[in-house]
Phi, psi and omega in degrees: 000131178275098184291154176263138182234153172271122185232130175248130179247127179247127179218175180217156180200139173196177184296332184285312184266349180092189187237010182297321180296319179294316182301310183288327177295321178296319181294312181292328176299314181293323179292322178292324177295323179299332179274003174098001181283152176271101188245134173236132182251121182251129182248123173255109184173188187284316187199163178282158182295314174200174184273350185258057180277129177283336176248137184291136179243129180262120181278130178228156176266325181217158177302325183294348178291340182252127180225027178264145177285156178211156176292324183211145176237130176248125181248124177233080180251155176297316174230133182239149175216169185295330181298317179296316180298316180297324178299315184279337180294338178294335185252349177205134180270007177235102181251130175242143177243142172255108183252159179245325184267208178300150179297121176243123183270141177230154176293142177071017175257128184267332184207153177229135173254125179209095182276000176268352176259124188257343174220133180209152178282161182267144177241141180289329186251012182216123177273131179238122174261099186234161177103159186285358173291345178258010180301129183267112182234159177286148181288340187275003179284116181222145180288151176241137180290322183256138176243159180246163188275069174213160178259127174277132185232128178204123178250043184095164186303319184232013178049060186299334180269357176060046182253356186301316184297322179298310182289328177297317179297322178295321178294312182296329180279344184236008178215150178262358182287158169286156179234123176256119185259133176247129180209156176270332179224131180264107179280177184297325180293324178287328181299335179296338183267000183300329182261003180287135185294332184254011182235133171236126180256123180251117179262120183049058184299135179289325181253057183300320181301314180296324180299318178286308190296328184270357181287154176288313171203178186230153172235117190213172169279181183251032176271214180302326182301325180291321175301318181295316179296320179295325180294335179266358180070028182283154173276131191219140163253127185225153180226136178275131181258345177230155181299325181290341179283346180301319181301319182292313180299316180295323180294311184284348177297341177284346177285135182296337183262004182235127179246113178266123184272334180128189180282136190302327181289340182266000186254138172256165185299324181296320180294317180296316181298313180294326179294322178296314181298312181296321181296317180292329180292325186248001186298328181292336181265357182287134171280153183249144176229131181245152178271113182263102184205146173237064194301320184296321179291317179297316181298315180300318180293319181290325175297316180300314180296317181296317178298323178297315181291334183258007188301318181286321184286318187259313190276337178051047187243136174260137182255131181278169177299323180293326176302317183290318178299315180296330182295318185269348183298307181289327183290339180294340179279353180296159186285313188264153184300315182295331178288323177299326184262008176068034173261148182294328181203165177296324180295314180296325178295312180292327176299321179294315180299315180297320180295314181294325178297325181284321186271340180263125181260109182263008178294129180085356179274130179258319182234138183222126175256120182256105180278125185074055190282353176062224183268009177084008183296317181290322176301318180299318179296314183292315183291336175285325181280322181242098189293334185274354184276129172256125185251136177239117183261140175239121185216140181277329185281119180295325179296317179291324177298316180298320178295318181296319180294328180289345178286338182283000000 
């Protein structure tokens, strides 16, 4: 049974650190809600991303503003420390961190999510969700067959290091293409380009997907934006602006359509300029490779499964009869039998039945009480094989009981 859990997600966003943490926290919050979990998203920061949030976001000034218990807490902060973890540990014994750089272990942390780390050692006392199969991307990213003659440019949501103007000038001096800039906040340096004939600055663009997908190629940082560009198979020149972005840039540098130049502090203008010229000369001959992943959905499902396996050990929670009834009520409306019974596939459901049939010996058994008998499918298999067995099923779900009775 896929149990429902109360999950609190804490994140932060402002003009200085950008809005990437909020965007991905919002996405994972919505995916967990789709699986039936009770999720609340708390934002510590200056302002919300926009007013049209599909998932409700609770604005807080400090962690101490929240004092409700939860089965699990997920923290996605720009900087994390043991003090913050200890504050939240009072309300949940299951703490998860969303990290970007090297794996850093903290006391009282049960799991770490890090899709920028592609290889990591295993820990007996720490669950790690790592690798780009967990990359959290927006659902609206779609490929376009036709591209237009412009360069998509993005140095993170709000360009916290204020490097956009430098790189824009290098592009304009070494390319004849137009440049479309995407940003969440337009600083004074970007405003200087508003009157430039070959530059268009888009602040919080409504059609962000089209802006990326229709570009000839992109010049970007190595944060979330690079994952998005890779998912579309775009040709990209990228620079890491944070040390944790180095892992991402180095990983995608193996893609034939992505050129990673290095960490911004290690690059001089001449190297960047020559790279732009060389990239434009050979970009038409580059083969493309795209990252095929639906990370947020995979992550939400794997978190749910992990919480289920750890429910007794970590969550210390007892489930009432009503919890179980509520669990199966919505799934009963599903189309396929295995979905009604919360199995991943028809094959996995039948494998379980076959396994139990082999290990359970019903020879000589006259009466059998099946606790949690579901829709009676396993009873049906056993009673056909062993004619003398009388089975009595006990089930909380009225819908499943009704289905089981119809089998007779």
